[in-house]
Backbone bond lengths (Angstrom), bond angles and torsions (degrees), N, CA, C in turn:
res aa  C-N    CA-C-N  psi(-1)  N-CA   C-N-CA  omega(-1)  CA-C   N-CA-C  phi
1 M - - - 1.487 - - 1.619 109.81 -
2 I 1.333 109.01 -48.53 1.484 114.15 -175.04 1.483 110.38 -65.50
3 K 1.419 114.11 -35.97 1.408 115.66 -173.54 1.576 107.32 -70.06
4 K 1.362 118.03 -35.61 1.439 118.06 -177.05 1.422 109.68 -65.14
5 R 1.511 116.91 -41.35 1.396 121.56 -176.09 1.580 110.42 -62.95
6 T 1.270 113.14 -43.62 1.492 119.83 177.06 1.623 110.87 -57.65
7 F 1.286 111.20 -49.26 1.495 112.93 -179.76 1.542 112.44 -62.34
8 S 1.336 118.32 -30.32 1.401 123.40 177.79 1.489 111.14 -64.28
9 Y 1.449 113.82 -44.74 1.398 121.25 -174.90 1.588 109.95 -66.64
10 L 1.291 114.97 -37.16 1.417 124.02 -177.65 1.540 107.57 -68.41
11 L 1.311 115.14 -44.91 1.483 115.85 179.09 1.577 112.75 -65.14
12 L 1.385 112.16 -40.08 1.418 113.47 178.21 1.445 115.27 -63.19
13 S 1.446 116.71 -36.17 1.484 123.49 -179.97 1.566 108.63 -66.10
14 L 1.386 114.78 -39.35 1.461 117.58 -178.97 1.559 112.65 -66.69
15 V 1.358 112.70 -36.71 1.511 114.43 179.66 1.566 111.60 -73.10
16 M 1.344 114.83 -37.12 1.518 117.44 177.00 1.593 107.06 -64.07
17 G 1.270 115.14 -44.27 1.580 120.43 -174.66 1.667 106.64 -58.09
18 I 1.280 114.85 -48.74 1.335 123.78 175.73 1.417 116.66 -55.62
19 G 1.300 112.92 -47.47 1.446 119.13 177.81 1.559 113.63 -67.16
20 A 1.311 116.77 -35.84 1.421 119.17 -179.69 1.586 108.94 -69.25
21 A 1.365 114.14 -43.46 1.429 115.34 -179.02 1.611 110.11 -64.43
22 M 1.336 121.28 -33.21 1.390 123.21 175.66 1.579 112.60 -65.79
23 L 1.313 115.60 -38.89 1.456 117.18 176.75 1.478 111.76 -71.35
24 A 1.287 119.44 -37.09 1.464 120.98 178.26 1.591 111.71 -65.69
25 D 1.294 116.44 -41.48 1.452 122.50 178.47 1.488 109.76 -61.26
26 N 1.411 117.08 -45.31 1.473 122.86 178.10 1.483 112.86 -59.53
27 W 1.330 115.25 -37.39 1.416 118.55 -177.87 1.567 111.99 -72.91
28 I 1.332 110.99 -38.74 1.462 114.58 -179.79 1.609 109.31 -68.34
29 Q 1.317 121.67 -39.96 1.363 119.41 -178.36 1.593 110.54 -69.42
30 Q 1.328 117.92 -29.80 1.503 117.93 175.30 1.459 111.24 -65.02
31 R 1.391 117.86 -31.09 1.449 122.73 -173.67 1.540 108.45 -76.16
32 I 1.418 118.03 -41.52 1.442 119.51 -170.58 1.484 113.62 -95.54
33 A 1.352 117.16 -16.37 1.448 121.12 -177.15 1.527 112.50 -74.93
34 P 1.334 123.59 138.30 1.444 121.81 176.55 1.537 111.54 -59.36
35 N 1.316 112.24 146.21 1.442 117.09 171.91 1.527 110.73 -79.13
36 P 1.359 120.10 118.44 1.415 117.85 178.58 1.474 116.81 -69.36
37 S 1.283 114.87 -18.87 1.427 117.69 -176.75 1.565 110.96 -79.70
38 A 1.429 115.56 -21.40 1.435 119.92 179.78 1.433 110.54 -88.11
39 E 1.344 116.20 119.08 1.466 121.95 -174.71 1.594 106.81 -95.98
40 L 1.359 111.32 136.68 1.431 118.50 -179.70 1.660 110.10 -76.80
41 E 1.324 112.48 141.73 1.474 115.79 -179.30 1.552 109.50 -100.28
42 Y 1.356 114.61 146.06 1.423 116.35 -172.28 1.550 106.53 -130.92
43 E 1.366 116.33 156.26 1.413 121.94 171.25 1.451 109.13 -131.79
44 P 1.312 119.09 153.36 1.566 125.15 -176.01 1.542 111.09 -80.45
45 I 1.389 110.97 142.76 1.367 118.97 165.44 1.483 109.50 -132.86
46 V 1.339 115.83 157.75 1.466 121.61 -176.22 1.560 110.36 -93.33
47 I 1.264 117.00 132.53 1.468 124.24 177.36 1.527 110.53 -130.43
48 A 1.302 120.71 159.77 1.481 122.45 173.71 1.361 112.32 -76.94
49 S 1.362 116.41 132.03 1.533 119.02 172.45 1.465 113.56 -88.03
50 M 1.370 116.02 -8.87 1.527 121.47 177.27 1.472 107.08 -157.02
51 D 1.240 116.85 162.08 1.440 120.03 171.78 1.497 116.90 -51.40
52 I 1.366 117.79 131.94 1.422 123.49 178.71 1.528 105.33 -118.58
53 P 1.299 113.95 111.01 1.549 122.01 -174.61 1.562 109.33 -65.46
54 F 1.241 115.34 147.94 1.563 119.74 168.44 1.565 109.33 -52.09
55 G 1.300 113.79 142.57 1.500 119.84 -179.84 1.488 114.80 72.34
56 Q 1.274 123.90 1.14 1.461 120.66 176.78 1.452 117.07 -90.74
57 K 1.369 121.44 140.75 1.364 121.02 170.81 1.509 115.83 -67.28
58 I 1.365 116.98 129.67 1.442 116.29 -172.86 1.506 113.83 -80.79
59 R 1.391 119.07 132.73 1.471 122.76 179.63 1.502 110.31 -108.04
60 A 1.295 112.95 161.59 1.506 117.15 178.21 1.394 121.05 -56.94
61 N 1.361 114.78 -34.50 1.529 122.26 -177.95 1.498 108.93 -75.63
62 Q 1.285 120.38 -6.05 1.464 122.04 176.23 1.526 114.33 -94.11
63 L 1.404 112.94 2.34 1.456 119.98 -174.47 1.559 114.17 -124.71
64 K 1.235 115.78 154.30 1.503 121.03 172.59 1.455 111.62 -152.39
65 L 1.330 111.54 166.01 1.578 114.61 -173.91 1.571 103.07 -102.59
66 M 1.284 113.60 148.82 1.489 123.13 171.65 1.521 110.29 -131.20
67 E 1.277 115.62 141.50 1.574 121.66 -174.46 1.579 101.83 -81.34
68 W 1.371 112.79 133.62 1.469 120.19 177.69 1.531 104.61 -125.29
69 P 1.407 113.00 134.04 1.515 116.69 -178.19 1.465 109.33 -64.56
70 K 1.344 119.60 139.39 1.481 128.18 177.89 1.459 109.02 -68.16
71 T 1.429 116.65 -24.34 1.502 118.63 -178.58 1.523 110.47 -74.65
72 A 1.338 116.98 -20.60 1.428 116.69 178.55 1.476 111.06 -97.59
73 A 1.333 118.52 142.35 1.414 123.35 -179.69 1.600 113.09 -66.56
74 L 1.307 116.41 137.59 1.429 120.01 176.00 1.509 110.57 -69.92
75 P 1.344 118.03 138.11 1.478 117.57 172.22 1.488 109.36 -64.58
76 A 1.385 114.11 149.48 1.479 123.29 177.59 1.479 110.10 -54.14
77 G 1.342 117.46 131.94 1.322 122.72 177.87 1.635 121.01 75.77
78 A 1.357 112.31 12.47 1.436 120.24 174.27 1.479 110.18 -58.76
79 I 1.420 116.51 145.56 1.416 117.77 179.02 1.447 105.18 -118.62
80 Q 1.325 119.26 138.78 1.424 126.28 -169.43 1.591 113.06 -117.37
81 Q 1.298 118.67 -5.76 1.424 118.71 177.97 1.519 109.74 -135.01
82 F 1.270 119.91 149.14 1.450 123.86 -176.63 1.571 112.41 -65.73
83 D 1.321 113.19 -41.22 1.491 117.17 -177.45 1.519 111.54 -67.84
84 E 1.310 123.52 -9.64 1.431 126.78 171.41 1.463 113.71 -72.95
85 V 1.256 115.62 -24.57 1.612 122.25 -174.15 1.506 113.81 -121.88
86 E 1.372 116.54 -24.07 1.402 114.27 -175.29 1.484 114.91 -69.97
87 G 1.395 114.63 127.67 1.535 114.24 -179.76 1.504 107.47 106.67
88 R 1.265 118.87 -25.65 1.481 124.28 -178.74 1.639 107.09 -75.60
89 V 1.285 113.10 169.29 1.506 120.64 -174.80 1.517 106.57 -111.48
90 A 1.403 117.87 136.63 1.340 121.42 175.57 1.541 112.04 -73.25
91 S 1.274 117.19 127.94 1.510 123.99 177.92 1.446 112.72 -87.17
92 Q 1.331 115.01 -18.48 1.511 121.22 178.01 1.579 104.42 -142.21
93 T 1.300 113.27 163.14 1.535 112.78 177.38 1.520 106.56 -74.97
94 I 1.401 119.19 135.19 1.272 126.47 177.26 1.569 110.45 -114.49
95 F 1.316 115.13 123.10 1.452 117.15 -165.66 1.595 106.57 -93.81
96 A 1.386 113.41 160.57 1.379 117.09 -178.86 1.584 113.89 -64.28
97 G 1.402 108.13 137.97 1.529 113.27 -169.65 1.497 118.21 82.18
98 E 1.262 118.11 -7.83 1.427 122.04 178.75 1.472 114.84 -85.56
99 M 1.278 118.40 137.16 1.476 124.21 -177.08 1.492 110.12 -62.35
100 V 1.352 122.07 132.12 1.455 125.18 178.04 1.519 107.54 -84.88
101 L 1.315 117.05 120.33 1.498 122.42 177.24 1.477 112.84 -108.73
102 S 1.211 119.13 148.54 1.517 124.61 179.35 1.502 109.04 -59.66
103 S 1.236 125.41 -27.94 1.445 128.12 -178.48 1.521 111.98 -74.75
104 R 1.258 115.31 -7.37 1.498 117.77 -172.92 1.604 109.67 -120.01
105 V 1.319 109.44 13.79 1.517 113.93 175.50 1.575 108.54 -136.20
106 V 1.189 124.01 151.39 1.380 131.59 177.86 1.572 114.86 -129.68
107 E 1.314 112.20 142.89 1.507 114.37 -176.53 1.591 110.15 -72.78
108 H 1.302 111.24 139.16 1.447 119.45 173.76 1.580 111.00 -110.71
109 T 1.346 115.75 111.82 1.354 119.33 177.15 1.526 117.92 -96.35
110 T 1.243 112.15 -66.62 1.596 117.89 177.06 1.595 111.76 -132.23
111 G 1.156 115.96 168.85 1.419 121.52 178.00 1.610 112.39 75.81
112 S 1.349 113.22 -165.86 1.444 118.09 -178.20 1.586 110.31 -75.07
113 T 1.290 113.63 160.62 1.502 118.62 175.70 1.574 111.44 -64.13
114 L 1.334 115.90 -24.10 1.415 119.57 -179.34 1.562 114.30 -63.73
115 S 1.385 112.41 -36.72 1.484 120.97 178.11 1.578 108.97 -63.73
116 A 1.362 117.41 -32.05 1.435 118.64 -175.55 1.374 112.46 -73.80
117 I 1.369 121.78 -28.12 1.502 121.02 -176.54 1.498 115.49 -95.15
118 I 1.430 115.03 3.73 1.380 115.10 168.04 1.482 120.86 -73.19
119 A 1.310 121.60 121.81 1.494 123.31 -173.97 1.495 111.53 -55.44
120 P 1.281 119.58 147.73 1.501 123.39 176.06 1.552 108.20 -56.22
121 S 1.255 114.89 141.17 1.537 128.42 -179.48 1.545 111.26 69.55
122 K 1.243 118.11 11.90 1.468 117.54 178.93 1.504 109.50 -118.57
123 R 1.326 120.98 171.77 1.422 125.59 -176.40 1.576 112.61 -137.55
124 A 1.165 120.66 163.47 1.374 129.31 178.14 1.455 114.02 -108.61
125 I 1.339 119.14 125.18 1.493 124.47 -177.34 1.502 106.57 -131.00
126 T 1.307 116.47 140.35 1.416 122.99 -177.65 1.556 108.57 -109.51
127 L 1.327 113.22 136.41 1.478 122.66 179.57 1.472 108.57 -116.25
128 R 1.310 113.93 141.01 1.505 119.36 173.69 1.522 105.94 -85.06
129 V 1.378 110.46 130.98 1.482 116.13 178.99 1.547 110.17 -135.64
130 N 1.289 115.37 173.03 1.467 125.05 174.15 1.495 111.81 -127.34
131 D 1.240 119.82 -169.27 1.469 120.92 -175.88 1.519 113.24 -67.25
132 V 1.385 113.86 -22.47 1.425 117.98 -178.56 1.512 110.56 -85.42
133 V 1.484 113.37 -55.26 1.455 119.66 178.12 1.487 112.58 -58.79
134 G 1.366 120.86 -35.09 1.445 124.27 177.47 1.485 115.70 -82.43
135 V 1.196 118.23 24.34 1.514 125.60 175.43 1.631 108.34 55.68
136 A 1.221 112.78 51.24 1.528 123.20 179.68 1.519 111.82 49.34
137 G 1.366 119.11 32.11 1.469 120.59 171.53 1.517 109.87 89.43
138 F 1.306 121.72 0.96 1.608 123.89 179.93 1.458 109.62 -81.72
139 L 1.303 125.29 0.99 1.431 125.16 179.48 1.485 104.79 -78.90
140 L 1.302 119.70 130.40 1.436 126.17 176.95 1.630 110.48 -131.06
141 P 1.331 120.98 153.43 1.517 119.36 171.04 1.402 112.86 -50.03
142 G 1.365 120.12 130.84 1.396 126.97 176.06 1.536 109.10 102.07
143 N 1.314 124.07 -13.66 1.398 121.72 177.41 1.517 113.91 -69.83
144 R 1.323 121.01 163.60 1.465 124.49 172.73 1.396 107.57 -118.58
145 I 1.468 112.03 140.56 1.391 122.09 -175.85 1.545 113.57 -134.14
146 D 1.286 113.24 169.16 1.457 125.21 170.12 1.535 107.24 -111.60
147 V 1.223 116.80 158.48 1.501 121.83 171.06 1.514 111.61 -124.24
148 L 1.378 111.60 125.33 1.513 116.79 174.01 1.490 108.81 -100.84
149 A 1.319 116.87 141.55 1.503 122.36 176.11 1.420 107.19 -116.08
150 S 1.307 116.60 144.25 1.463 129.58 -177.50 1.465 115.39 -133.92
151 R 1.380 118.18 137.13 1.398 119.49 -177.22 1.566 107.95 -143.26
152 K 1.322 115.33 142.11 1.436 120.87 179.31 1.427 111.95 -111.03
153 L 1.371 121.96 127.50 1.342 123.54 -177.40 1.565 108.52 -149.80
154 D 1.395 114.55 122.41 1.423 123.79 178.31 1.644 102.63 60.12
155 K 1.203 114.69 46.13 1.632 119.46 171.42 1.450 105.84 64.21
156 R 1.305 125.50 15.92 1.457 127.84 168.79 1.444 115.27 -117.14
157 V 1.407 117.46 137.03 1.489 118.48 -175.27 1.441 109.92 -107.31
158 S 1.261 116.15 137.55 1.549 124.22 179.65 1.538 107.26 -118.34
159 T 1.316 118.23 124.55 1.515 121.70 -179.54 1.561 104.57 -133.62
160 K 1.359 107.70 139.91 1.566 115.76 174.29 1.485 107.69 -153.46
161 T 1.282 111.98 166.66 1.537 121.02 175.98 1.518 105.70 -78.29
162 L 1.346 109.60 118.81 1.508 115.16 -176.94 1.532 114.97 -90.29
163 L 1.436 112.72 -41.30 1.390 118.80 175.58 1.509 110.87 -142.39
164 E 1.294 118.23 157.51 1.424 122.33 179.72 1.468 116.57 -133.35
165 D 1.323 121.97 151.91 1.346 131.92 173.65 1.506 112.71 56.03
166 L 1.418 116.47 57.50 1.410 123.94 178.48 1.511 107.73 -100.25
167 K 1.408 115.16 145.05 1.438 116.23 -177.10 1.576 110.71 -99.35
168 V 1.327 110.43 134.99 1.541 117.74 177.00 1.473 111.16 -79.46
169 L 1.363 116.96 118.73 1.341 119.41 -178.80 1.534 112.94 -88.51
170 A 1.361 120.39 -35.13 1.395 125.05 -176.31 1.529 110.25 -163.15
171 V 1.343 111.19 151.33 1.557 118.98 175.86 1.546 106.25 -117.65
172 D 1.240 115.93 126.85 1.478 124.54 -170.58 1.579 105.79 51.36
173 Q 1.289 122.11 -125.39 1.375 127.13 176.08 1.449 120.48 -97.25
174 T 1.349 112.82 17.97 1.487 123.29 -177.21 1.533 114.29 -109.25
175 A 1.316 118.05 118.80 1.438 124.73 177.61 1.453 111.79 -100.02
176 S 1.364 119.40 -6.25 1.493 118.89 -176.18 1.471 105.38 -126.19
177 P 1.477 112.38 130.49 1.523 116.87 176.60 1.449 113.42 -80.34
178 E 1.337 115.17 82.18 1.492 117.19 -177.35 1.491 113.29 -67.68
179 K 1.407 116.00 -32.16 1.461 121.93 -179.60 1.540 107.55 -127.18
180 D 1.290 111.18 140.21 1.505 122.81 175.10 1.446 113.88 -89.68
181 K 1.381 116.31 48.87 1.493 119.99 -175.65 1.527 106.23 -131.21
182 P 1.340 117.18 143.41 1.462 120.17 178.72 1.516 114.83 -59.25
183 I 1.315 116.01 133.00 1.406 124.33 -176.67 1.499 110.27 -134.25
184 V 1.293 120.70 114.56 1.450 122.29 -176.92 1.501 107.01 -74.43
185 V 1.381 114.97 126.66 1.409 121.19 -173.37 1.522 106.56 -122.82
186 R 1.429 113.78 166.29 1.395 120.64 173.66 1.490 119.09 -101.29
187 A 1.314 114.47 -14.65 1.520 120.03 179.49 1.451 110.50 -149.39
188 V 1.231 115.87 148.90 1.463 128.24 -178.80 1.572 110.80 -130.28
189 T 1.346 118.18 125.86 1.395 119.31 -177.47 1.542 105.76 -103.00
190 I 1.304 118.24 130.25 1.419 128.37 -177.16 1.482 118.66 -118.30
191 E 1.260 119.32 137.96 1.535 118.90 177.58 1.486 106.35 -91.64
192 A 1.344 111.11 127.53 1.533 123.32 -177.33 1.475 110.01 -144.80
193 E 1.329 111.18 160.72 1.496 118.23 175.72 1.502 105.77 -77.93
194 P 1.327 119.83 163.33 1.421 121.06 -177.67 1.550 114.64 -57.99
195 K 1.323 117.68 -43.14 1.430 123.90 173.87 1.527 113.66 -58.44
196 Q 1.334 113.07 -45.52 1.424 122.35 174.00 1.468 111.11 -54.95
197 A 1.245 118.35 -50.76 1.446 122.49 -178.55 1.456 113.77 -60.18
198 E 1.321 120.44 -35.12 1.444 127.47 174.48 1.590 108.71 -62.47
199 K 1.286 111.33 -47.36 1.502 114.06 -178.45 1.578 109.83 -64.48
200 L 1.341 118.01 -37.58 1.462 118.13 178.45 1.467 116.06 -64.07
201 F 1.399 114.39 -39.61 1.406 119.81 -179.40 1.449 113.90 -70.89
202 K 1.400 115.31 -37.00 1.444 119.24 177.51 1.599 110.62 -67.72
203 A 1.312 113.80 -39.15 1.490 116.59 178.48 1.513 113.29 -62.48
204 T 1.262 119.76 -30.18 1.442 122.71 -178.13 1.566 106.94 -79.65
205 E 1.289 117.49 -30.99 1.406 114.99 178.68 1.569 113.48 -80.91
206 E 1.338 117.54 -28.68 1.432 119.11 -179.07 1.559 112.53 -88.06
207 G 1.279 117.43 -22.48 1.409 118.51 -176.82 1.486 114.15 -160.74
208 S 1.327 120.29 -138.20 1.450 122.73 171.24 1.471 113.34 -124.13
209 I 1.313 117.11 164.53 1.487 121.66 -175.95 1.561 107.36 -130.44
210 Q 1.272 116.35 154.86 1.437 124.86 171.06 1.493 113.23 -131.31
211 L 1.277 115.39 131.78 1.456 116.37 173.27 1.546 117.16 -94.12
212 V 1.337 113.03 139.42 1.480 119.47 -167.48 1.546 103.50 -121.84
213 L 1.427 115.31 123.30 1.393 118.26 -178.76 1.548 112.85 -81.04
214 R 1.346 117.01 140.17 1.488 124.66 -173.79 1.567 106.80 -108.62
215 N 1.234 116.87 155.24 1.416 123.76 164.87 1.579 107.72 -74.98
216 P 1.395 114.02 130.87 1.529 110.35 -172.42 1.411 115.84 -68.29
217 T 1.410 120.64 -9.59 1.527 119.83 178.34 1.597 105.70 -92.66
218 D 1.250 119.49 -6.04 1.448 115.77 -179.97 1.568 109.00 -97.87
219 R 1.384 113.38 104.14 1.448 119.81 -174.71 1.564 104.96 -110.55
220 E 1.202 122.19 11.31 1.520 119.27 -177.15 1.533 108.13 -83.32
221 Q 1.288 113.37 139.41 1.572 115.31 -177.29 1.622 106.87 -111.28
222 Q 1.311 112.83 141.39 1.413 117.05 178.59 1.600 111.98 -94.05
223 V 1.310 114.13 -18.92 1.478 116.68 -177.45 1.546 104.22 -129.66
224 A 1.275 117.86 168.21 1.524 124.23 176.14 1.462 108.30 -60.98
225 S 1.398 109.04 150.90 1.490 115.66 -176.57 1.503 111.38 -65.19
226 V 1.361 119.97 -25.01 1.462 122.74 171.04 1.500 107.28 -118.48
227 S 1.366 117.45 97.75 1.402 122.59 -174.99 1.523 111.69 -73.17
228 P 1.331 118.73 154.62 1.396 121.89 177.63 1.594 106.65 -70.23
229 E 1.273 114.78 165.09 1.401 119.15 177.44 1.539 115.37 -65.10
230 V 1.338 114.99 154.00 1.428 115.60 179.66 1.538 108.17 -69.45
231 A 1.358 116.19 120.20 1.439 122.04 -170.69 1.550 106.58 -74.88
232 P 1.425 115.31 136.21 1.416 114.49 177.08 1.529 115.16 -70.07
233 I 1.278 119.31 153.29 1.465 121.97 178.81 1.476 106.19 -78.18
234 P 1.356 115.09 125.38 1.401 119.43 -178.82 1.481 112.34 -68.58
235 A 1.364 119.35 142.91 1.519 118.31 176.61 1.445 108.93 -73.79
236 P 1.310 123.85 150.21 1.405 129.50 179.53 1.633 107.24 -60.98
237 A 1.311 114.72 135.23 1.425 116.39 -177.43 1.576 108.12 -79.69
238 K 1.337 113.21 144.97 1.457 118.44 -178.03 1.537 107.13 -83.40
239 P 1.318 114.90 136.93 1.468 117.12 -179.37 1.540 111.30 -65.57
240 K 1.351 111.74 143.49 1.428 118.85 -179.91 1.474 110.19 -91.99
241 L 1.319 117.32 134.27 1.484 121.98 -176.36 1.544 104.69 -99.36
242 K 1.384 111.48 129.49 1.403 115.71 -179.37 1.524 110.40 -76.37
243 N 1.273 113.53 144.98 1.492 120.06 172.69 1.643 108.75 58.73
244 A 1.286 115.71 32.84 1.426 122.18 -176.04 1.552 105.58 -67.29
245 G 1.305 114.35 133.30 1.589 121.63 178.12 1.586 111.91 86.27
246 Y 1.391 118.62 7.94 1.376 121.47 177.78 1.488 112.61 -128.58
247 S 1.396 115.33 152.53 1.535 116.25 179.84 1.596 103.21 -137.90
248 A 1.264 109.30 141.86 1.633 120.88 -179.16 1.508 107.39 -80.68
249 V 1.303 113.25 130.84 1.572 119.78 178.34 1.497 103.71 -118.20
250 T 1.324 115.41 128.89 1.501 123.05 178.06 1.479 109.84 -105.22
251 V 1.317 117.41 124.78 1.469 121.58 179.45 1.541 105.26 -118.21
252 I 1.356 114.59 125.75 1.500 120.64 -176.22 1.592 105.09 -114.83
253 R 1.318 111.15 118.84 1.461 116.31 175.68 1.582 109.49 -121.62
254 G 1.362 111.45 98.48 1.455 113.31 -175.22 1.576 110.21 66.22
255 T 1.341 112.48 -125.49 1.456 115.95 178.36 1.649 110.55 -91.11
256 H 1.291 116.18 4.61 1.491 116.51 -175.38 1.495 103.41 -101.47
257 V 1.389 116.85 133.87 1.438 124.44 178.03 1.595 103.74 -116.81
258 D 1.400 113.75 128.06 1.461 115.91 175.99 1.492 107.69 -128.97
259 V 1.400 112.50 124.04 1.497 118.31 -179.57 1.557 106.23 -107.68
260 T 1.448 113.53 128.34 1.375 119.82 175.35 1.427 110.78 -129.01
261 R 1.441 120.50 165.50 1.393 124.69 -173.18 1.519 107.59 -114.55
262 A 1.210 116.12 133.34 1.420 123.88 -175.27 1.533 112.90 -126.72
263 R 1.369 121.98 132.77 1.460 124.80 -179.88 1.529 110.51 -68.92
264 L 1.306 116.45 137.21 1.437 124.21 176.66 1.412 111.78 -68.63
């Protein structure tokens, strides 16, 4: 009799435990599951529908709208209307599907698009190049370069890194890298500070220059942003002759010896 009663109690406890677990699981699922009746609200953001090259004026057919949940914070500088970006110039390459941010576009008012992408307080200077100076045609707008300056004096050549980490704005008359293929060009336009532009022009007048292509992720500089001029090679100093222009005269009078200096 006792054994039957104990077994009944155990069975009842097991049933009650299973029921409590099912109730708790149902309560938890109701808490964490999304409410299908609650609709998410969205707001539009502007993204690129195709690649927008650096230096190109942005057109409406290069843009499209994407819905962004209002519950998620908008990225800083996100643009939500076409008219806020249409007609501006891309200061960096914007790839298809990428969000268009205000920090990556600049306003274009008058003049060429090139003038719009020059950073404040900087200038654009054009250098004449050939297939060697122009890195075999692999320079494209948006690349970063160093400039080597070379001078020849008394049959000796001095070469040093004149400037580092300069931005290529255009090659020939092209400010947009439409193709990622080497093109031999005759001129390269570089963004530089006014003092750097003076150094570049002076180096081209005094000797020759060579452009050196950098990895875009390598922004470390080994020399100052405005390097000193290429120092001329000093001419070898002529040896100085001691007592030049004089001759020693020895006069012997008996046991007395007298040495005097006489001009030649």
